[in-house]
C-alpha atoms as one frame of an Amber mdcrd trajectory, in Angstrom:
protein
   0.000   0.000   0.000   2.782   2.416   0.929   4.653   1.595  -2.266   1.503
   2.182  -4.319   0.917   5.536  -2.605   4.515   6.573  -3.226   4.184   5.637
  -6.899   0.990   7.700  -7.195   2.659  10.704  -5.569   5.706  10.323  -7.819
   3.509  10.111 -10.902   1.540  13.185  -9.855   4.668  15.198  -9.045   6.165
  14.278 -12.404   3.066  15.111 -14.434   2.895  17.956 -16.930  -0.205  19.372
 -15.217   1.678  19.696 -11.934   4.569  21.465 -13.674   2.094  23.795 -15.377
   0.425  24.669 -12.074   3.783  25.265 -10.376   4.877  27.546 -13.222   1.752
  29.679 -12.843   2.232  29.808  -9.063   5.911  30.684  -9.428   5.351  33.565
 -11.845   2.443  34.848  -9.765   4.417  34.766  -6.521   7.567  36.293  -8.014
   5.738  39.323  -9.377   3.348  39.890  -6.466   5.801  39.791  -3.570   4.888
  43.343  -2.507   1.214  42.438  -2.143   1.975  39.164  -0.354   4.421  40.860
   2.003   1.932  43.662   2.715  -0.923  41.276   3.533   0.732  38.388   5.415
   4.148  39.860   6.221   7.685  38.803   5.369   7.434  35.469   7.269   4.363
  34.586   5.215   6.159  35.429   1.979   9.193  33.361   2.980   6.934  30.453
   3.945   5.166  30.590   0.582   8.527  30.770  -1.206   9.915  27.843   0.782
   6.832  25.760   0.014   7.112  26.568  -3.687  10.798  25.600  -3.712   9.981
  22.258  -2.068   7.248  21.533  -4.614   9.527  22.488  -7.507  12.267  20.263
  -6.108   9.829  17.344  -5.790   8.675  17.818  -9.380  12.269  18.073 -10.587
  13.248  14.848  -8.789  10.224  13.056 -10.242  11.284  14.047 -13.781  15.020
  13.752 -13.146  15.710  11.243 -15.905  13.895  13.362 -18.504  16.220  16.327
 -18.009  19.332  16.654 -20.152  21.748  18.016 -17.547  24.967  18.347 -19.514
  25.632  22.004 -20.283  22.138  22.979 -19.171  23.049  25.819 -16.801  24.957
  28.839 -18.112  28.298  29.181 -16.348  27.631  32.904 -15.999  24.712  32.213
 -13.647  26.666  29.709 -11.570  29.731  31.944 -11.234  27.688  35.044 -10.385
  25.691  33.247  -7.687  28.897  31.665  -6.400  30.546  35.066  -6.023  27.467
  36.453  -4.245  27.570  33.478  -1.880  31.275  34.032  -1.251  30.564  37.640
  -0.265  29.073  36.311   2.977  32.676  36.117   4.184  33.149  39.910   4.058
  29.565  41.159   4.239  28.744  44.155   6.415  25.713  42.224   7.720  25.849
  39.441  10.335  26.662  36.055   8.797  23.175  34.551   9.261  21.432  37.587
   7.770  23.834  37.623   4.851  23.349  33.891   4.187  19.564  34.336   4.320
  19.727  37.051   1.653  21.929  34.925  -0.575  19.457  32.086  -0.031  16.652
  34.397  -1.191  18.583  35.034  -4.407  19.251  31.314  -4.882  15.593  30.402
  -4.266  14.283  32.557  -7.103  17.143  31.407  -9.332  16.211  27.787  -8.628
  12.571  28.473  -9.479  13.669  30.172 -12.711  15.802  27.161 -13.633  12.898
  24.843 -12.844  10.556  26.763 -15.159  13.124  26.786 -17.957  13.742  23.039
 -17.625  10.183  21.814 -17.183   8.358  24.013 -19.723   9.124  24.848 -23.315
   9.191  28.470 -24.433   5.632  28.474 -25.775   4.335  27.174 -22.451   6.362
  29.782 -20.573   4.937  32.570 -22.746   1.424  31.283 -22.063   2.097  31.139
 -18.322   3.464  34.683 -18.211   0.569  35.919 -20.327  -2.064  34.358 -18.065
  -0.407  35.584 -14.861   0.192  39.100 -16.193  -3.457  39.414 -17.231  -4.515
  38.427 -13.712  -2.044  40.733 -11.916  -2.680  43.775 -14.101  -6.437  43.191
 -14.025  -6.343  42.987 -10.219  -4.248  46.158 -10.059  -6.666  48.156 -12.224
  -9.671  46.811 -10.299  -8.166  47.813  -6.942  -7.126  51.218  -8.261 -10.692
  51.830  -9.490 -12.097  50.615  -6.178  -9.781  52.967  -4.291  -9.900  56.042
  -6.508 -13.396  55.971  -7.994 -15.761  53.814  -5.932 -14.487  54.313  -2.364
 -12.449  57.473  -2.985  -9.966  56.487  -0.298  -6.508  54.866  -0.315  -5.944
  51.177   0.327  -3.130  51.644   2.809  -2.228  47.991   3.259  -1.133  47.821
  -0.386   0.081  51.408  -0.648  -2.575  52.251  -3.257  -3.315  55.999  -3.218
  -6.297  55.889  -5.576  -4.951  58.418  -8.069  -6.518  56.730 -11.089  -9.315
  59.324 -11.153  -6.601  61.954 -11.723  -5.050  59.763 -14.464  -2.237  58.533
 -12.243   0.382  57.808 -11.396  -0.836  54.436 -10.128   1.100  51.476  -8.775
  -1.451  48.700  -8.432  -0.330  45.774  -6.281   3.359  46.248  -7.119   4.454
  48.862  -4.589   5.722  51.539  -6.995   4.750  53.039 -10.314   8.052  52.018
 -11.871   7.485  48.385 -10.932   3.976  48.540 -12.373   5.439  50.048 -15.547
   8.034  47.263 -15.743   5.402  44.544 -15.333   3.120  46.275 -17.847   5.996
  46.391 -20.343   6.743  42.682 -19.885   3.041  41.962 -20.270   2.724  44.111
 -23.404   5.605  42.340 -25.128   4.294  38.933 -24.024   0.825  39.702 -25.365
   2.356  40.769 -28.682   4.175  37.452 -28.993   1.001  35.587 -28.029  -0.903
  37.447 -30.729   1.701  36.793 -33.413   1.829  33.108 -32.502  -1.996  32.897
 -32.484  -2.064  31.022 -29.199  -4.870  33.267 -27.890  -8.013  34.490 -29.583
  -7.847  37.849 -31.330 -10.348  39.500 -28.978  -8.457  38.327 -25.916  -5.170
  39.516 -27.401  -6.566  42.985 -28.165  -8.085  43.328 -24.687  -4.821  42.164
 -23.101  -2.767  44.675 -25.087  -5.215  47.422 -24.136  -4.946  46.488 -20.450
  -1.138  46.497 -20.549  -1.079  49.770 -22.481  -3.404  51.476 -19.987  -1.308
  50.283 -17.031   1.838  51.499 -18.744   0.350  54.947 -19.427  -1.276  55.349
 -15.999   1.902  54.274 -14.213   3.523  57.495 -15.431   6.957  55.835 -15.317
   9.576  57.617 -17.469  11.884  54.637 -17.036   9.367  52.379 -18.718   9.062
  54.659 -21.751  12.807  54.355 -22.344  12.574  50.562 -22.097   9.484  50.448
 -24.322  11.231  52.496 -26.979  14.260  50.187 -26.890  12.061  47.082 -27.030
  10.110  48.395 -30.039  13.342  49.259 -31.846  14.639  45.759 -31.057  11.379
  44.254 -32.305  11.640  46.176 -35.578  15.292  45.140 -35.975  14.467  41.489
 -35.365  11.636  41.657 -37.885  14.067  42.976 -40.497  16.737  40.399 -39.640
  14.263  37.528 -39.849  13.287  38.704 -43.334  16.897  39.011 -44.507  18.553
  36.163 -46.356  20.910  33.953 -44.343  24.104  34.874 -46.276  23.589  38.631
 -45.696  22.202  38.465 -42.176  25.595  38.771 -40.472  26.227  42.060 -42.296
  22.952  43.429 -41.001  23.876  42.222 -37.502  27.135  44.201 -37.635  25.334
  47.263 -39.010  22.795  47.079 -36.178  25.565  46.706 -33.610  27.356  49.805
 -34.910  24.072  51.738 -35.051  23.203  50.678 -31.514  26.560  51.794 -30.135
  26.233  55.128 -31.944  22.703  55.589 -30.556  23.911  54.886 -27.006  26.743
  57.405 -27.359  24.379  60.010 -28.828  21.860  59.349 -26.059  24.536  59.833
 -23.417  25.658  63.108 -24.979  22.075  64.378 -25.191  20.900  62.817 -21.929
  19.931  66.082 -20.242  17.794  67.172 -23.177  16.118  63.754 -23.376  15.371
  63.795 -19.651  13.764  67.232 -19.983  11.674  66.134 -22.975  10.063  63.265
 -21.060   9.748  65.336 -17.883  11.951  63.002 -15.828  14.234  65.608 -14.279
  13.022  64.991 -10.724  13.534  61.232 -10.977  16.973  61.705 -12.484  17.980
  64.082  -9.679  16.890  61.508  -7.094  19.007  58.833  -8.756  21.965  61.139
  -9.129  21.846  61.916  -5.422  21.846  58.223  -4.515  24.698  57.438  -6.902
  26.819  60.277  -5.509  26.418  58.949  -1.979  27.166  55.416  -3.116  30.399
  56.566  -4.746  31.724  57.702  -1.362  31.450  54.182   0.064  32.494  52.393
  -3.117  36.019  53.713  -2.663  36.304  51.731   0.581  35.543  48.316  -0.968
  35.844  48.660  -4.750  36.986  45.121  -5.527  34.704  42.931  -3.411  31.941
  45.346  -2.360  30.009  45.384   0.905  28.511  41.916   0.560  25.367  40.714
  -1.179  22.090  41.935   0.333  19.664  42.196  -2.604  16.984  44.717  -1.570
  18.613  47.105   0.871  18.355  46.198   4.565  17.851  48.579   7.465  21.552
  48.536   8.328  24.750  50.509   7.604  25.970  51.627   5.134  22.518  51.652
   3.502  20.905  53.629   6.318  23.716  56.182   6.061  22.936  56.681   2.365
  19.242  57.121   3.141  20.043  59.705   5.804  22.297  61.600   3.419  19.705
  61.654   0.623  16.794  62.444   2.939  14.511  59.631   1.764  14.257  55.831
   2.061  15.606  53.684  -0.759  15.223  49.968  -1.259  17.824  49.812  -4.029
  20.495  51.894  -5.763  18.004  52.607  -8.593  20.454  51.065 -11.046  21.123
  47.328 -11.218  24.709  47.703 -12.415  25.658  50.200  -9.700  23.786  48.118
  -7.127  25.777  45.007  -8.037  28.994  47.025  -8.044  28.258  48.349  -4.568
  27.270  44.967  -3.112  29.761  42.568  -4.700  32.363  44.903  -6.148  33.832
  45.275  -9.589  34.195  41.498  -9.927  30.516  40.942  -9.237  29.541  43.763
 -11.594  31.577  42.239 -14.417  30.041  38.827 -13.753  26.518  40.286 -13.825
  27.242  42.153 -17.062  28.591  38.915 -18.531  25.473  37.024 -17.424  23.110
  39.559 -18.976  25.276  40.178 -22.038  25.837  36.521 -22.952  22.158  35.717
 -22.447  21.130  38.672 -24.610  23.550  37.766 -27.420  22.378  34.140 -27.419
  18.698  35.093 -27.343  19.197  37.717 -30.059  20.928  35.275 -32.398  18.209
  32.701 -31.819  15.448  35.261 -32.397  17.029  36.474 -35.628  17.730  33.027
 -37.115  14.985  30.646 -35.932  11.685  30.555 -37.816   9.342  30.347 -34.830
   8.165  33.685 -33.405   8.445  32.284 -29.872  12.234  32.803 -29.944  11.607
  36.544 -30.067  10.163  36.535 -26.537  13.379  35.862 -24.537  15.247  38.452
 -26.616  12.600  41.119 -25.956  12.499  40.259 -22.257  16.266  40.632 -21.970
  16.261  43.939 -23.868  13.606  45.251 -21.466  15.602  44.032 -18.457  18.888
  45.478 -19.754  17.455  48.944 -20.444  15.417  49.072 -17.239  18.525  48.090
 -15.248  20.052  51.506 -15.944  17.356  53.143 -13.801  16.038  50.346 -11.549
  17.354  47.232  -9.803  14.454  44.929 -10.682  16.832  42.442 -12.339  18.482
  41.633  -8.996  15.542  40.331  -7.002  12.343  38.332  -7.151  10.399  38.521
 -10.413  12.967  40.419 -12.447  15.798  38.105 -11.361  13.698  34.995 -11.967
  12.780  36.228 -15.468  16.454  36.886 -16.231  17.350  33.341 -15.162  14.524
  31.816 -17.217  15.622  33.645 -20.368  19.321  32.913 -19.792  18.707  29.187
 -19.316  16.381  28.912 -22.318  18.903  30.716 -24.525  21.724  28.506 -23.240
  19.750  25.314 -23.890  19.259  26.241 -27.534  22.703  27.753 -28.085  25.245
  26.070 -25.826  28.891  26.113 -26.902  29.676  23.184 -24.614  26.958  21.024
 -26.158  27.903  22.172 -29.639  31.497  21.056 -29.173  30.415  17.762 -27.664
  27.936  17.005 -30.468  30.031  18.364 -33.325  27.510  20.963 -34.477  27.374
  24.764 -34.607  25.598  26.526 -31.725  22.995  27.982 -34.082  21.772  24.550
 -35.171  18.602  23.310 -33.459  18.843  21.244 -30.326  16.257  18.616 -29.500
  14.099  19.390 -26.443  13.582  16.132 -24.631  10.863  17.445 -22.358   8.664
  18.701 -25.172
């Protein structure tokens, strides 16, 4: 009887339906941590995360033999997490607190790896689409309840009810910039869904409208930068996919040169661009934080102050908040945040992680016939651009999404597997999980 029960549990844990349910739960939890933390507290969030990790581990063990492990994890992810874990040795926080924060990073990375291994890219796009529709729909409903029906804030979630004044709103995400980031991810996901025809036309149009409204009402200048970059990337990928294979590499080089020139021009004209989109106040806030950070960076430039993820209520982070006159949960720039926490080595490793994943995803998106390969590339472009003004890529949903895209790109374009199998990295690789 016990053996039969164990076999039933193993079969259930290894089923595709269970993996699908866990994927939906994982994406929902990763992008609604602010709401969960606000309602049931940090212990409740950690308990939910721990339970999800256990379930993912059980599912992974049940399907262990179906996973092709060789070369499956990008070395950039492993080395970056390893360096963050090593920073416990010199962290400014107590050892247990530092290990707990590294564990938080590892937990979301593990969930991201699980999603990438257990679900193919089409299934991941569907999962993100379904979850984003639910989260954005809930956000708009609560904003309307607060600002129009009740005309009072929902303090537990930090909702001010400003939708009647056309924003800015933040929904269940804690800040307007986070809402803008989620709305951008949702908008790009809905576009891919529409092009792949995996949802009905009416549903796709309504989803795009919902994401567009959330993006506009968030009033996030950061998101407009990222949206512009994502649309340019989408147009470039469309052109590359139409180009003939022998000439495609020339277009890739031309796009690279154009992109570098655009970045240089944008940096030269940054003040004018900031004034045009009315983001001067936000830029001044970030500049103040970065100036204070630079004072402490000189003390530990190589190894940083130790990995913490979202800033704790402890020195030197409290000193920076006192100097700037307002609380900050991050450095408002993922690259500077990584540099401050794990030094120049950690910053280079993070840049390598993001850069290698983006190059792999871009090459796949520009050479493979299926539209689904465009999704990881667009996600990584959005993450890369947003990282210049926010640190979403270092924690929770943003970090998990980065890991998912990096692993999927590595599975389809792994140099280690290519050398072992005697093929080029751009040639298709069979997905054993289907």
